[in-house]
Phi, psi and omega in degrees: 000128175301128180252191185306312180301319181294321179291322178294320175300318178297315180302313181294333180283324185266331186304313182296334184275333189247332183299132181089358180257149180275137175282130185252343178192157171237125179246118180246113179265333178220110184276338187273077172266205180303319168234149183300137174295129184302135180298329186272006187301313180298316180296321183286332190254336185302126181089352181274145181268134177284116183278320186198155172240110182244175178225140170227111186061237180260013179258135169269137182241111178264111185266125173244170181304323187257007178156195185231140166266126176261124179243132176231137186272356176062219182273331191219015187275161173207157178242132179233145169266119184227160173299142183300335181276355181297132183292123179287153174259186189302325187255016174271102194263328184220135172243130166257111190265130176236084180067240184275356180232161179218155174264115189248126177269119176252123187209086183302322184267353175058037173261001178284183183210145170229108186235164182235132176235104182291149180297334178294343178272004180099184181297147183295337178299338179273358178302145185302330180278347184248334190299328183266007182284150179283190184288150176285134184292342179258010182271162177302333180290348179236034178276182186300331184279341188237335192296315181298318179295320179299310179299318181297311183294320185284348182253000180298130179083358181271125183269343180299154180294154181298326178299313181294324179295319178296318181294332183298327175076010181271349175256306175224136184269158167091358181270076181287188191300312179299311189284335173292313178300316182291317181295318180294322176297312183297330179271354179073028182248129179288135187295340180281346186301133177299132185302325183286353182258359182274136184283165178299319182298317181289327176292326177298318178295319180296317180300317179297321181286328175299311180297317182293318182294313180294320178297318178297319180298319178297316181297330181266010176082016181082195180241130177248092180267324180227277191257345191291131166225153178286177184295342177261008178088000182277147176273152174282163185234003183300323184297343181282344186238020182292152176278319184231323187299129179074012186243028181306131179085345179275157181289141175300137181290345180260317187238347179090351177293146181294132177290137181256152176239127173228168177252130175232115180056041179068015176243147179283132177237131180244138180201163175258119182292346179266317183281336184251125184245000000 
């Protein structure tokens, strides 16, 4: 599933090409995504200029004068900028056309989303899918001076494992399965540890590693495990340099102990039993 780094890579790839351009058409070949693509999307957007391409968690937010298009890549989606005349393939479901080029959603499993939030409904941050999201990991609210305290305060009394709390996204967004395993390894915290039992000092270290891990992933183009490609068709490379993720049975790069694989909430968790306490 594309996580925050993959979505941020996509945002940075498409924004320079589309911002400031008028949308000229919306082509919907398959309306039945995770939620139905709104029937009125073309009518609402045709002729409107794209003001900005932003991101909130794993959602891309395309801002127009009269509202926002919310894009989610689901389990297998990707967005490409292609010539409008390029022949679509079987899983190219939606085109947002900007003159001679279009933003094309490719989504084999159809768990992605293309939604509309009109400006008359208020700020997009209040949308039901965004309102409950935690703080952005690259924001000032999660900088070195505040992040450890935030994690510590928000986890008091929580019995769930720290891995599950990170995946929930209600404290800090974007720490998906790969990046949770990697951040916890770098911070030396075992993923099974109850979130409420971790000290402030260890949360400060974890917060720093979350920011560092996600930042490194963005610089490396994200992770391409199955379907993800960036807007220019390039694959990400973060998965090639992981410390624990996908390395079950292989020696730890720090101590040589075999990396272990367990299941937490139906998700694979990788950790080093020696380096993580």
